[in-house]
C-alpha positions as CSV (number, residue, x, y, z in Angstrom):
1,X,-7.0,-31.4,-144.9
2,X,-9.2,-28.9,-146.8
3,X,-12.1,-26.7,-145.9
4,X,-13.6,-24.6,-143.3
5,X,-17.0,-26.3,-143.6
6,X,-19.9,-26.6,-141.2
7,X,-19.6,-29.7,-138.8
8,X,-22.3,-31.7,-140.7
9,X,-20.2,-31.5,-143.7
10,X,-16.9,-33.4,-144.3
11,X,-13.4,-32.3,-145.1
12,X,-10.9,-34.0,-147.3
13,X,-7.3,-35.2,-146.7
14,X,-5.1,-35.5,-149.8
15,X,-2.1,-37.7,-150.3
16,X,0.3,-37.2,-153.3
17,X,2.9,-39.6,-154.4
18,X,6.0,-37.4,-155.1
19,X,7.3,-39.4,-158.0
20,X,4.2,-40.2,-160.0
21,X,2.1,-37.2,-158.7
22,X,-0.8,-39.7,-158.4
23,X,-3.3,-38.1,-155.9
24,X,-5.6,-39.9,-153.5
25,X,-8.4,-37.9,-151.8
26,X,-10.2,-39.2,-148.8
27,X,-13.3,-37.6,-147.4
28,X,-13.6,-37.5,-143.7
29,X,-15.7,-36.1,-140.8
30,X,-13.0,-35.6,-138.1
31,X,-9.3,-34.7,-138.1
32,X,-8.8,-38.0,-136.1
33,X,-9.4,-39.9,-139.3
34,X,-6.2,-38.8,-140.9
35,X,-4.1,-41.7,-139.6
36,X,-6.6,-44.5,-140.8
37,X,-6.6,-42.9,-144.3
38,X,-2.8,-42.6,-144.3
39,X,-2.8,-46.4,-143.5
40,X,-5.1,-47.1,-146.5
41,X,-3.0,-44.8,-148.8
42,X,0.3,-46.5,-147.6
43,X,-0.9,-50.0,-148.1
44,X,-2.2,-49.3,-151.5
45,X,1.0,-47.5,-152.7
46,X,3.2,-50.3,-151.2
47,X,1.1,-52.9,-153.0
48,X,1.0,-51.1,-156.4
49,X,4.6,-50.1,-156.5
50,X,6.4,-52.9,-154.3
51,X,8.3,-50.1,-152.6
52,X,7.9,-48.8,-148.9
53,X,6.7,-45.4,-148.1
54,X,9.7,-44.2,-146.2
55,X,9.4,-40.4,-145.7
56,X,6.0,-38.9,-145.4
57,X,5.9,-35.1,-145.8
58,X,3.4,-32.5,-144.9
59,X,2.7,-28.9,-145.6
60,X,3.8,-28.3,-141.9
61,X,0.2,-28.3,-140.5
62,X,0.9,-30.4,-137.4
63,X,-2.6,-30.3,-136.0
64,X,-3.5,-33.3,-137.9
65,X,-0.6,-35.5,-136.7
66,X,-1.9,-37.3,-133.7
67,X,0.5,-39.2,-131.3
68,X,-0.7,-42.5,-132.9
69,X,0.2,-41.1,-136.3
70,X,3.8,-40.0,-135.4
71,X,4.6,-43.1,-133.4
72,X,3.5,-45.6,-136.1
73,X,5.6,-44.0,-139.0
């Protein structure tokens, strides 16, 4: 997630496919939206590639990983 911005503006969450380096950027208003955007990303990648997302990685910033996110991986 990027940006220290005022509350009325959005931040972005970025997902990068390691092999292809294809990048998806989703605008969001709250950190709690990360999981729903990850689901969209995961569904799209799996549909396009016919492969499952098996090992999501992060930059170590755990504040964006909710209980819902970690239990549904």
